[in-house]
Phi, psi and omega in degrees: 000120189257349181213161188223015181281145178310324181301315175293316178307321184300340179272343186291148172255167184298329176297317181295316182298313184293329180287326177292327180290317177301315183297320186252026181302311188287312176307320185276337183289348176284335185236353181248137171280178184285322175301319180292328174303314187290313186297322184304308178294318170309312179297321181292315178304311179301317181299313176298317179296323179300316178307310186287330188271316195252111187292318174307314177295314185297320181295317186300318179292313185295323184277352181297142184278141178296331184266018181273165186281163178307313181299320175294317183294319183272346190300319178300322187261353186304319189283318189276332183227068181298322187279332172296322181294324181293315183297317183285334171291322173293330181261024185273083170233155184250132181261147186290160179089007176247170175293329177304312179301314176299326176288323180290323167302323183289320186292316181273008181068040183254135179245149175264097181274181190306320185297312184282348176288348174274352182280147177287158173313316187298317178294316174301322174304313181303312175301314180296313185286335173296322183283340179274355186313309181291325179293327180288327177292329177290318175304314182296316174306327179286333181269352179264000000 
């Protein structure tokens, strides 16, 4: 998962969302209760339905800019879809090989020196996530 904004979620099918939940089952089980898991599926269904039924809602999501922050993107939806906000806050991680990784490295002042050039993408992802640990906890605090 490379992005967590409502705009990207709007393109998910029910099957893709189910696949994501299956892939991240262990990771999400640490933060979601059984009741929240049921609410999550209900919220996703309601979110997708709102996109199809309400033109204003659909247009608001379509015009949402890609470079806004997680908090800005989800602030409008946090009250109506709190569990969706939680899950995508939990999955707010960046994967190697994308321009977002380069941006993330730049923001945290990370440079890929000669030693790190030999590391695999998986190792670099671990370094980036370790450096983002405090930031991710701040995001988690915002959504709770």
